[in-house]
FITOR-620177 format. One line per field, with one value per residue: x, y, z of N, C-alpha, C, O, CB in turn. Coordinates in steps of 0.1 Angstrom, whole numbers, m for minus. Glycine has a CB too. Layout:
npx X,...
npy Y,...
npz Z,...
capx X,...
capy Y,...
capz Z,...
cpx X,...
cpy Y,...
cpz Z,...
opx X,...
opy Y,...
opz Z,...
cbpx X,...
cbpy Y,...
cbpz Z,...
***
This chain:
npx 196,218,254,269,250,243,267,268,246,255,277,263,248,269,280,260,258,283,279,259,272,291,276,254,222,191,184,202,226,260,290,318,354,369,380,413,422,423,443,447,476,503,503,477,466,468,449,419,390,364,370,383,369,358,331,314,291,273,254,237,230,218,226,249,265,290,307,304,316,342,348,347,368,390,390,396,421,439,436,449,442,424,406,391,373,339,312,282,256,231,200,173,142,142,160,177,186,202,222,234,245,264,282,292,304,324,338,348,358,348,334,301,268,235,209,174,160,132,116,93,94,104,93,70,80,100,110,114,147,177,190,184,194,197,172,164,151,170,191,185,188,209,200,186,202,205,182,181,204,218,214,237,257,276,290,294,309,299,299,297,289,307,334,369,391,423,440,446,417,413,423,405,383,391,388,381,349,341,316,299,275,281,308,328,346,348,338,342,342,322,293,263,239,236,226,200,166,152,128,133,151,137,118,114,114,125,151,162,171,198,209,232,248,278,278,289,296,293,301,279,287,308,309,313,295,280,259,244,241,228,203,194,190,171,174,167,140,142,154,135,114,123,123,96,88,101,87,63,70,92,122,148,171,187,185,193,211,207,188,206,224,208,202,226,248,274,276,293,319,351,368,399,405,417,402,380,382,364,339,351,336,327,302,266,253,268,291,319,355,376,402,424,419,442,467,471,460,436,412,393,367,341,319,291,280,296,308,335,335,317,327,352,343,331,352,361,377,384,415,419,404,420,431,410,406,424,410,388,368,352,341,349,332,345,353,339,356,381,415,418
npy 1123,1110,1111,1088,1068,1066,1057,1032,1019,1017,1000,977,971,965,943,923,921,910,885,875,872,852,830,814,823,811,779,778,759,750,759,745,741,728,694,679,658,624,598,563,544,526,501,495,488,462,448,429,447,442,428,445,468,491,496,523,536,565,591,620,653,687,696,681,682,694,679,654,659,664,639,622,633,627,599,595,607,591,566,537,530,551,555,532,533,535,555,554,574,584,600,621,631,659,684,667,670,693,684,664,679,695,675,665,688,693,669,660,637,616,583,577,571,581,577,576,580,571,588,582,555,552,572,569,551,562,574,602,612,617,637,659,655,628,619,622,611,603,594,568,555,537,513,503,498,474,472,496,496,482,447,436,447,434,437,464,493,512,546,572,608,624,620,613,596,583,565,538,528,504,485,482,474,449,431,399,388,363,341,360,388,414,437,455,477,466,472,459,466,483,494,479,486,513,519,513,516,515,502,484,466,456,441,407,393,411,417,392,391,394,372,345,356,371,401,430,465,484,510,524,540,533,506,474,456,426,425,406,385,399,405,378,371,388,412,439,438,428,448,468,457,460,488,493,482,500,523,518,512,526,518,526,553,564,571,554,535,516,495,482,472,454,435,427,427,408,392,402,407,413,443,461,486,509,516,531,556,569,592,618,640,645,640,634,656,679,680,681,686,659,634,614,578,554,539,530,550,550,560,589,599,621,616,623,653,676,690,692,713,731,740,750,772,787,797,783,759,724,708,684,690,703,683,675,698,701,687,700,713,734,765,794,825,858,879,910,924,916,919,912
npz m45,m22,m26,m17,m16,m42,m54,m41,m52,m79,m76,m67,m90,m108,m96,m97,m124,m130,m117,m133,m157,m150,m140,m159,m173,m159,m170,m191,m206,m197,m214,m231,m236,m265,m265,m269,m296,m290,m299,m310,m303,m319,m307,m304,m328,m337,m324,m324,m333,m322,m299,m283,m277,m253,m232,m217,m194,m186,m170,m182,m175,m169,m144,m135,m157,m161,m145,m157,m182,m175,m164,m187,m203,m186,m187,m215,m217,m202,m213,m229,m254,m267,m288,m288,m269,m261,m253,m235,m231,m208,m207,m198,m214,m215,m229,m244,m271,m270,m252,m267,m287,m273,m263,m287,m298,m279,m277,m305,m317,m304,m298,m293,m278,m273,m251,m243,m212,m196,m172,m160,m154,m128,m113,m97,m78,m63,m31,m9,1,22,8,m18,m44,m46,m51,m77,m108,m128,m113,m108,m132,m136,m128,m150,m172,m186,m200,m215,m232,m262,m270,m279,m265,m241,m217,m194,m180,m154,m146,m122,m124,m111,m109,m116,m138,m134,m145,m168,m182,m193,m176,m156,m170,m179,m157,m142,m139,m131,m121,m114,m115,m111,m105,m81,m60,m26,8,37,64,70,87,85,97,96,71,69,82,115,112,92,103,124,113,108,83,65,76,74,49,47,59,60,42,33,37,23,21,m9,m33,m56,m77,m92,m112,m126,m150,m160,m185,m198,m180,m160,m173,m176,m149,m142,m128,m126,m119,m94,m80,m82,m67,m41,m40,m41,m17,0,m6,6,33,42,46,44,39,19,m13,m43,m35,m12,m23,m41,m23,m9,m29,m41,m22,m8,m29,m48,m72,m62,m66,m69,m44,m53,m75,m68,m51,m31,m16,m15,m17,8,35,31,41,49,33,37,36,26,31,10,9,23,2,m33,m62,m87,m95,m87,m67,m61,m44,m23,m8,m14,m44,m67,m87,m79,m54,m62,m78,m59,m46,m24,m23,m16,m6,m22,m45,m63,m78,m95,m110,m134,m153,m160,m184,m186,m200,m188,m183,m189,m162,m151,m134,m139,m152,m178
capx 201,232,264,273,240,244,278,264,237,263,284,254,245,281,282,250,262,294,274,251,282,298,266,244,208,184,180,212,236,274,298,331,365,371,391,422,419,432,443,453,490,506,500,462,462,468,439,406,381,353,375,390,360,354,318,312,278,272,242,239,219,223,232,261,272,304,314,304,326,356,350,350,381,400,391,403,435,447,434,460,436,412,396,384,363,326,304,267,251,217,195,158,137,145,172,186,193,213,233,241,253,275,292,298,313,335,346,344,362,343,324,291,254,227,197,164,155,118,115,81,97,107,87,61,87,110,106,124,159,183,195,175,201,195,158,162,149,182,199,181,190,219,192,179,211,203,170,184,215,215,217,251,267,276,296,295,314,291,306,290,293,315,347,379,400,437,447,441,404,413,426,392,375,395,387,373,338,338,302,291,269,286,321,330,354,340,343,335,342,310,282,251,227,235,220,186,159,148,116,138,158,127,110,122,115,134,164,167,177,213,214,240,255,289,274,299,292,300,296,274,292,317,305,315,283,277,245,237,237,218,190,190,186,160,178,160,128,145,157,122,107,127,118,81,87,105,77,52,74,104,132,161,171,196,184,193,222,202,183,217,230,199,202,239,258,277,277,300,333,359,378,409,400,422,393,370,386,351,337,358,326,322,290,255,246,277,301,332,367,381,415,424,421,455,468,473,448,433,400,390,353,336,306,288,273,305,313,346,333,309,336,361,336,328,365,363,380,392,428,419,397,430,433,399,406,430,401,376,368,342,346,345,330,354,347,340,366,394,423,419
capy 1110,1112,1105,1075,1058,1064,1048,1018,1013,1013,988,965,967,959,930,913,919,900,872,869,868,840,820,816,825,798,771,778,749,755,757,739,741,715,686,675,644,613,587,551,542,514,489,492,485,447,442,429,458,437,423,456,479,493,503,530,543,577,599,634,663,700,699,674,681,698,667,644,662,662,624,617,638,620,586,595,612,581,553,532,529,559,553,519,536,539,560,553,584,582,613,622,638,673,689,657,675,702,676,657,690,699,664,665,699,692,657,658,624,606,574,577,569,588,570,582,573,575,591,576,542,552,583,564,542,569,581,612,607,628,647,660,650,614,616,625,598,598,587,554,549,526,500,500,498,462,475,507,494,471,433,433,452,423,442,478,500,524,557,585,620,633,613,613,584,587,553,532,522,490,476,480,467,435,422,387,387,349,338,371,398,428,438,468,477,464,477,450,471,492,490,479,491,527,521,509,521,505,494,473,456,450,431,395,389,420,415,379,392,394,360,336,364,379,413,442,478,488,522,521,550,526,492,466,448,417,428,394,378,408,402,364,370,398,420,452,436,425,461,475,451,467,502,493,480,512,533,515,511,534,509,532,568,568,569,541,526,504,484,475,464,443,425,422,426,394,385,411,404,424,451,468,498,520,520,540,564,576,600,630,651,645,633,638,667,690,680,686,681,646,630,601,566,548,530,536,556,549,568,598,600,631,612,631,666,686,688,701,725,741,745,759,784,795,801,775,745,715,705,674,695,707,671,675,710,700,680,708,720,745,778,805,839,868,887,925,929,910,928,907
capz m40,m16,m35,m12,m20,m57,m56,m36,m62,m90,m72,m67,m104,m114,m89,m103,m139,m130,m114,m145,m167,m146,m139,m170,m169,m156,m182,m201,m203,m197,m226,m228,m246,m273,m260,m279,m302,m284,m309,m307,m307,m327,m299,m305,m342,m339,m316,m331,m328,m314,m286,m276,m274,m239,m231,m205,m193,m177,m172,m186,m172,m167,m131,m134,m170,m160,m139,m167,m193,m169,m163,m201,m206,m178,m193,m228,m215,m196,m219,m238,m267,m265,m299,m286,m258,m265,m242,m236,m222,m205,m204,m199,m226,m214,m234,m250,m283,m266,m246,m278,m294,m264,m263,m301,m299,m269,m281,m319,m322,m294,m302,m282,m281,m263,m249,m236,m200,m192,m158,m154,m149,m114,m106,m86,m69,m55,m19,m6,9,30,m1,m30,m56,m46,m54,m91,m115,m135,m103,m108,m145,m136,m127,m162,m183,m194,m209,m224,m241,m272,m265,m284,m254,m231,m205,m193,m168,m150,m139,m118,m131,m102,m107,m127,m139,m135,m149,m180,m179,m198,m165,m149,m180,m181,m146,m144,m130,m128,m124,m108,m124,m108,m98,m75,m47,m14,21,46,78,71,96,77,104,92,58,69,93,125,107,84,112,133,105,106,69,58,82,70,36,48,65,52,32,38,30,24,14,m21,m38,m69,m86,m101,m113,m139,m150,m171,m188,m202,m167,m154,m180,m173,m135,m140,m116,m125,m112,m80,m74,m82,m56,m28,m41,m38,m2,6,m8,16,47,45,52,42,38,9,m28,m51,m30,m5,m31,m47,m12,m6,m40,m45,m12,m5,m42,m57,m75,m55,m74,m60,m38,m61,m86,m63,m39,m30,m4,m15,m15,22,37,23,47,49,22,42,29,30,26,3,16,21,m10,m47,m67,m101,m97,m76,m67,m52,m39,m12,m11,m20,m57,m69,m95,m70,m44,m69,m82,m47,m40,m12,m27,m7,m12,m33,m57,m73,m87,m105,m118,m147,m163,m161,m197,m186,m205,m179,m189,m183,m151,m153,m126,m143,m161,m192
cpx 215,242,268,263,241,255,275,256,245,271,275,251,257,283,273,253,273,289,266,261,289,288,255,230,201,180,191,223,250,280,312,341,365,383,400,417,429,431,450,468,491,502,485,458,461,457,426,397,371,357,380,381,357,342,317,299,279,259,246,227,226,231,246,269,286,312,315,315,340,359,354,364,392,401,400,418,444,445,445,455,423,401,387,373,350,318,289,261,236,211,179,155,142,159,182,193,204,225,241,250,265,286,299,308,325,344,343,348,357,333,314,277,247,213,187,160,142,117,103,83,99,100,78,67,97,104,117,135,165,189,188,181,199,181,155,160,161,192,197,183,199,212,187,189,209,191,173,194,212,220,231,261,266,280,296,302,304,299,296,296,302,328,356,387,414,446,441,428,404,416,414,383,378,394,378,362,334,323,293,286,276,300,323,340,345,347,336,335,329,300,269,239,225,227,205,179,156,136,121,143,148,117,118,124,125,149,170,173,192,218,221,247,266,288,284,293,300,293,291,278,302,314,309,304,283,262,237,232,227,204,185,184,175,162,171,147,130,147,144,113,110,123,104,80,91,94,66,57,86,115,146,160,179,193,184,203,216,196,195,223,221,199,215,249,261,279,283,315,342,369,387,403,405,412,381,374,374,350,344,349,321,309,278,248,255,287,314,343,371,395,413,425,436,456,469,459,447,420,396,375,348,322,304,283,283,310,324,344,326,319,347,355,333,340,367,366,386,405,428,412,407,434,422,401,412,421,389,377,358,348,340,343,339,347,349,352,380,402,423,406
cpy 1113,1105,1091,1065,1055,1055,1033,1011,1009,1001,975,961,960,945,920,911,909,886,866,865,854,828,822,817,811,791,770,768,755,752,752,741,727,707,682,661,634,601,575,550,529,501,485,486,470,440,441,439,453,432,434,468,479,501,510,537,554,584,613,642,676,702,693,674,684,686,656,646,660,647,618,621,630,606,585,598,600,567,550,532,538,558,541,521,541,543,558,562,582,596,612,630,652,676,679,662,684,694,669,668,693,688,663,676,698,680,653,644,613,596,573,575,576,582,578,574,579,576,585,562,541,563,579,555,549,576,591,606,619,639,647,654,635,609,618,612,593,591,572,547,538,513,495,499,486,464,486,504,482,457,429,438,442,429,457,482,512,534,568,597,629,626,616,601,588,575,548,524,508,480,473,471,452,426,410,387,373,347,350,381,411,428,453,467,475,469,469,455,480,486,491,485,506,529,518,514,510,497,483,462,450,441,419,391,398,418,402,379,391,381,351,343,372,393,424,454,479,501,520,531,544,511,486,456,439,418,416,386,386,405,388,364,380,407,433,449,434,439,469,470,458,481,503,491,493,523,531,517,519,526,515,546,573,564,555,531,514,493,475,466,452,432,419,420,412,386,394,407,416,430,458,482,510,525,527,546,574,584,614,642,652,637,639,651,680,691,685,680,668,643,617,589,561,539,537,541,555,557,576,601,610,628,620,645,676,682,697,714,735,748,754,772,793,800,795,761,737,712,695,679,700,695,670,686,708,694,688,716,731,758,789,818,848,876,902,931,924,920,924,911
cpz m34,m25,m30,m16,m34,m60,m52,m47,m75,m88,m72,m81,m110,m108,m96,m118,m140,m127,m126,m156,m163,m145,m149,m165,m167,m169,m192,m197,m204,m211,m222,m240,m253,m268,m271,m284,m296,m294,m304,m311,m315,m320,m300,m318,m345,m331,m324,m325,m319,m300,m278,m272,m259,m238,m217,m205,m183,m180,m176,m182,m169,m155,m130,m147,m169,m154,m149,m178,m187,m168,m177,m205,m199,m184,m205,m226,m210,m203,m229,m252,m267,m276,m297,m275,m264,m253,m245,m226,m221,m201,m205,m211,m226,m219,m240,m262,m280,m260,m257,m285,m286,m264,m276,m303,m290,m272,m295,m324,m313,m301,m290,m287,m270,m263,m241,m224,m196,m177,m152,m149,m134,m106,m94,m76,m60,m43,m15,3,16,21,m14,m43,m58,m51,m69,m99,m122,m126,m103,m122,m145,m134,m140,m174,m192,m204,m219,m235,m250,m266,m269,m274,m242,m217,m205,m180,m166,m142,m135,m125,m122,m99,m119,m126,m142,m139,m162,m177,m184,m187,m157,m158,m180,m168,m149,m134,m126,m131,m119,m119,m123,m101,m93,m63,m35,m1,32,61,80,80,89,84,101,79,58,82,103,121,99,93,121,126,102,91,61,63,77,56,36,55,55,40,39,32,33,16,1,m27,m53,m80,m96,m101,m126,m139,m162,m174,m192,m189,m160,m160,m176,m159,m132,m128,m115,m117,m97,m73,m72,m70,m43,m29,m37,m23,5,5,3,30,51,53,51,39,26,m5,m33,m45,m22,m13,m37,m36,m9,m17,m42,m34,m8,m18,m53,m59,m70,m65,m65,m56,m46,m71,m81,m50,m37,m17,m4,m15,m1,24,29,29,46,38,26,35,35,25,18,13,14,9,m23,m52,m82,m105,m85,m77,m57,m48,m26,m17,m18,m33,m60,m77,m87,m60,m50,m73,m71,m40,m26,m15,m16,m14,m23,m46,m67,m82,m98,m115,m132,m158,m166,m174,m198,m191,m197,m187,m182,m173,m155,m145,m129,m151,m175,m200
opx 223,240,271,267,239,254,279,257,243,271,280,250,255,287,277,250,273,293,268,258,292,292,248,227,206,174,190,228,253,276,317,338,362,394,396,410,441,421,458,471,481,497,482,448,454,456,422,395,368,350,382,386,353,341,318,295,285,253,257,216,238,241,255,279,295,324,325,322,349,370,363,372,402,413,408,427,456,452,451,463,412,390,377,366,350,317,285,261,229,217,174,163,146,169,194,205,215,236,253,262,276,298,311,318,336,356,336,342,361,324,317,274,251,206,191,156,141,117,103,75,96,101,78,61,102,93,129,133,159,193,186,174,198,179,144,168,164,200,205,180,198,217,183,184,210,191,168,193,205,229,237,273,256,274,298,300,302,305,288,307,304,333,352,390,416,458,430,429,395,412,412,376,369,398,369,364,326,318,281,291,277,302,319,341,334,359,324,329,327,297,264,229,214,223,198,186,158,135,115,140,151,109,127,135,132,158,182,180,198,230,217,250,264,296,287,286,312,281,299,273,305,316,307,302,285,253,225,221,218,194,173,175,171,154,170,143,122,143,141,106,101,120,100,71,84,92,60,50,90,116,155,149,179,197,178,204,219,199,194,227,226,198,216,259,252,283,279,321,340,376,383,396,399,413,371,370,375,359,344,354,312,306,280,238,250,291,320,342,370,399,403,431,442,446,467,449,456,418,397,370,349,313,313,281,279,317,323,349,328,318,351,362,334,339,374,360,393,406,435,413,404,439,425,397,407,423,380,386,356,359,329,350,342,336,359,356,389,396,426,405
opy 1119,1094,1082,1053,1044,1046,1024,1000,998,992,964,949,950,936,909,900,901,877,854,855,847,817,832,812,801,797,762,769,765,743,755,743,717,712,682,654,636,596,575,555,522,492,474,480,465,428,451,440,459,433,432,477,469,513,503,544,552,583,617,639,677,709,699,667,678,684,649,637,655,642,610,612,627,600,577,593,600,557,558,534,532,560,539,512,551,535,561,560,579,603,604,635,658,671,681,659,683,698,669,664,695,691,661,674,703,681,643,638,601,601,569,577,577,580,586,562,591,566,582,556,531,563,585,551,543,582,588,598,630,649,637,648,629,598,615,603,581,584,564,535,529,502,483,499,487,457,486,509,473,457,420,433,442,425,463,476,520,530,572,596,641,626,620,595,596,575,553,514,500,469,461,462,443,414,411,387,371,350,348,382,419,419,462,456,482,470,473,448,484,474,502,490,511,541,520,515,498,485,472,450,438,434,420,387,394,416,401,370,386,380,350,337,378,397,427,452,476,503,515,530,550,504,493,448,443,413,415,382,381,404,386,356,380,408,439,458,438,441,476,477,462,487,513,498,497,530,541,522,519,528,509,551,585,553,546,520,502,481,463,455,441,420,407,413,404,375,394,403,427,423,462,488,521,536,530,542,586,584,620,653,660,629,648,656,690,702,692,670,665,650,610,591,564,532,550,537,558,561,571,605,607,636,623,647,683,672,709,724,747,760,764,782,806,807,800,752,743,713,697,673,701,697,664,685,714,695,684,725,737,762,793,821,847,881,906,941,927,929,932,908
opz m42,m30,m39,m20,m39,m69,m59,m50,m80,m97,m77,m84,m117,m116,m100,m123,m148,m133,m128,m163,m172,m149,m148,m154,m173,m178,m201,m186,m212,m218,m211,m251,m247,m266,m283,m277,m297,m297,m295,m322,m317,m326,m297,m319,m354,m332,m330,m313,m308,m291,m266,m266,m253,m244,m207,m215,m172,m191,m173,m185,m168,m155,m124,m148,m176,m158,m150,m182,m194,m170,m177,m210,m205,m184,m207,m233,m213,m199,m236,m261,m267,m273,m304,m272,m271,m243,m257,m214,m230,m193,m212,m218,m237,m213,m241,m264,m286,m263,m256,m288,m292,m265,m277,m308,m294,m271,m297,m333,m315,m308,m279,m299,m259,m273,m232,m225,m194,m170,m140,m141,m128,m94,m84,m66,m50,m43,m18,12,17,26,m20,m50,m69,m54,m73,m96,m123,m131,m98,m124,m154,m137,m141,m186,m204,m214,m230,m246,m246,m258,m263,m274,m235,m207,m216,m169,m175,m132,m143,m131,m126,m87,m129,m115,m151,m136,m166,m170,m179,m187,m153,m153,m182,m169,m157,m122,m117,m142,m120,m130,m133,m92,m100,m57,m34,m1,36,70,91,80,86,77,102,77,48,92,101,124,99,92,126,133,94,88,53,55,76,52,26,57,44,30,49,23,45,6,0,m25,m61,m91,m106,m91,m136,m130,m173,m167,m190,m189,m153,m153,m173,m156,m121,m119,m104,m109,m89,m61,m62,m64,m35,m18,m31,m17,15,15,7,39,63,65,57,37,22,m9,m28,m50,m25,m9,m37,m38,m7,m13,m44,m35,m5,m17,m64,m50,m74,m72,m54,m64,m46,m76,m88,m39,m41,m8,6,m12,1,16,21,24,43,34,18,28,47,15,19,24,4,6,m24,m47,m89,m117,m74,m88,m45,m49,m19,m29,m27,m35,m57,m73,m90,m58,m44,m71,m72,m30,m18,m10,m7,m26,m33,m56,m79,m93,m108,m126,m142,m170,m173,m176,m208,m187,m197,m196,m170,m175,m160,m148,m122,m157,m184,m211
cbpx 201,232,277,275,226,246,290,257,226,272,291,241,241,293,279,236,266,304,264,242,293,305,260,245,200,171,168,218,235,282,299,330,378,372,385,436,420,427,451,445,498,520,504,455,472,482,437,400,375,346,385,402,347,366,307,324,267,284,233,241,211,212,224,259,265,306,307,290,324,356,338,340,382,396,377,397,436,444,421,465,433,416,403,393,369,319,307,263,254,214,200,152,122,143,179,177,182,208,227,231,245,271,285,287,305,329,343,351,377,337,330,292,250,226,199,151,165,108,116,70,110,122,80,50,94,117,103,117,169,193,211,172,215,199,149,173,138,188,198,166,195,229,181,168,225,201,158,189,228,223,207,253,264,284,310,280,329,278,317,290,281,307,344,388,394,442,447,451,393,424,437,385,376,410,382,382,326,342,298,299,254,276,333,317,362,337,341,342,354,304,281,248,229,249,227,184,146,143,107,150,169,119,104,116,102,130,163,155,173,218,202,231,246,303,260,313,294,301,307,258,297,332,290,329,271,280,244,246,249,221,191,202,198,146,193,156,121,157,166,115,109,142,121,74,96,118,71,47,77,100,131,170,177,210,194,197,231,192,174,227,232,185,197,245,254,267,263,300,335,366,370,422,404,435,389,356,400,339,341,367,315,320,286,245,244,284,295,333,379,371,425,435,411,460,457,478,448,431,388,398,346,337,305,300,268,317,301,357,325,297,343,367,324,319,366,350,389,383,437,413,388,443,433,386,413,442,397,375,366,337,341,355,315,361,353,327,362,393,437,420
cbpy 1099,1107,1114,1075,1064,1078,1053,1019,1023,1025,989,969,980,967,931,918,933,904,874,880,878,842,819,804,833,801,776,792,737,749,769,724,744,718,673,674,645,609,592,539,541,513,490,505,491,441,449,415,465,425,412,460,479,500,494,540,533,586,599,635,658,710,693,660,691,710,663,643,677,668,618,622,653,620,580,605,623,579,554,519,515,574,553,508,545,528,575,538,598,572,624,629,637,677,697,644,682,712,666,651,702,701,651,665,712,690,646,667,624,613,560,590,554,604,556,585,575,565,606,576,537,554,592,557,531,580,571,624,600,622,644,675,653,608,624,634,601,610,592,552,560,528,502,510,497,450,479,519,491,473,423,439,466,412,437,484,505,520,563,586,628,635,598,626,574,594,542,523,530,489,483,493,473,435,430,374,393,345,325,378,400,435,435,474,490,449,493,436,479,495,498,465,490,533,512,494,528,513,503,478,463,461,438,384,389,435,415,369,405,406,353,324,374,373,417,438,490,477,533,521,562,528,490,459,457,402,438,385,376,423,403,355,373,390,422,457,423,416,469,473,436,466,507,482,469,518,532,501,496,547,495,524,575,564,577,543,533,509,489,484,473,449,432,432,435,388,379,426,401,418,461,470,500,516,508,532,572,567,593,631,649,660,633,627,664,691,688,684,691,635,628,601,555,541,520,525,571,535,558,611,586,645,597,633,673,688,689,693,721,735,734,751,781,787,816,776,745,702,699,662,707,711,658,676,721,692,666,718,710,747,779,807,843,876,884,931,926,897,928,892
cbpz m50,m2,m35,3,m16,m64,m48,m23,m66,m94,m59,m59,m112,m111,m74,m100,m145,m120,m102,m150,m169,m133,m125,m180,m180,m148,m188,m202,m213,m186,m235,m226,m239,m288,m253,m274,m317,m270,m322,m313,m294,m330,m285,m302,m352,m335,m302,m330,m340,m321,m289,m283,m283,m231,m234,m202,m189,m179,m159,m202,m159,m168,m120,m129,m180,m151,m127,m174,m197,m155,m158,m211,m202,m164,m195,m237,m206,m182,m227,m234,m272,m264,m312,m282,m247,m273,m239,m234,m228,m194,m214,m186,m228,m199,m224,m253,m292,m256,m236,m288,m297,m250,m260,m311,m296,m255,m271,m328,m322,m282,m305,m274,m282,m266,m242,m245,m188,m198,m155,m165,m156,m112,m115,m92,m77,m64,m7,1,0,39,m4,m32,m56,m33,m46,m97,m126,m141,m89,m104,m154,m124,m117,m165,m177,m185,m200,m216,m234,m285,m271,m297,m250,m235,m202,m193,m170,m143,m147,m103,m136,m89,m106,m126,m150,m123,m138,m187,m185,m209,m156,m145,m194,m185,m133,m142,m137,m114,m117,m98,m120,m100,m107,m71,m45,m13,23,46,81,57,109,73,119,91,48,67,89,138,98,75,119,140,92,113,62,61,97,70,30,55,72,47,24,34,35,19,23,m32,m38,m68,m80,m96,m110,m140,m149,m167,m199,m210,m158,m156,m195,m175,m127,m138,m116,m139,m118,m78,m83,m95,m55,m26,m55,m46,2,m1,m22,14,50,52,47,31,50,12,m34,m65,m20,5,m42,m52,0,m6,m53,m55,0,3,m47,m51,m90,m43,m84,m68,m24,m68,m93,m61,m41,m30,8,m28,m25,26,52,22,62,62,11,57,30,25,38,m7,12,33,m10,m57,m63,m106,m101,m76,m66,m58,m36,m3,1,m10,m68,m75,m108,m63,m36,m82,m90,m38,m39,m3,m39,m4,m1,m28,m53,m65,m78,m97,m111,m146,m158,m149,m208,m172,m220,m168,m187,m193,m138,m150,m111,m150,m156,m193
***
């Protein structure tokens, strides 16, 4: 064998060994450093426990686990009373035990519950969209929170797994929903024709859904929900109805968002835009870098195709990904080519 070829083969072997060390084998979940213990200050001790508990729901899966862990860490780090925050994690049957172990090891002092989401609830109702991640059953779990969580949980904040909170989450928790079921930042300049197909708008009965409604776009990755009112209004069934129509007639292209717009747009309690600086992951096709929207920031949301942990690992981060990095507890494997 020529010496140059032999050297090339050695370099190839070393390269793939380094890749295997950095990216775990298929099916292996990432490991994380243990987060510090965040404790309540004196100002928290005089508050009745039942009145001060903040309930947050998030999904857990292998693909977005690194983002979920960063999100939890960010909430605890900025919370005025971190021990009053209770997380409600939703996962499918697959690897639920491993996910519980990882959360317990990473956040030993965290109050949390882990619920099973039956993917069969939505499997027959999902139609393909413009991005595969939007088609996963767990992406629809937010529709079933009122069924999954105990009846004693009256209000919940739902967070996506690709965001970080940089403010006290108690401020978001305390908003007044008035008579409404759901609160979220709204964007009334959005063009609704972009979210639905020509088949939707050409059908008079479908298009009439938005008549007499001041319908505005809202991102479903950050929502404050009154679960009691949700149950009373049977909103899960209303969302499922639109999913069945979509399955027959294909009236939209984007995952779980359009049903929420059809059911709630025009009847959402407005939350300050600072609580969802979304779109930092770019669009759903290319995931290009984006800038922050004007105004103050309490929450950064990498919705879109580009996720900060993937861009950082690929050595192609966007400028704003540096704001996510301090909350990344992922335990990197040492590289064969490093000096350490």
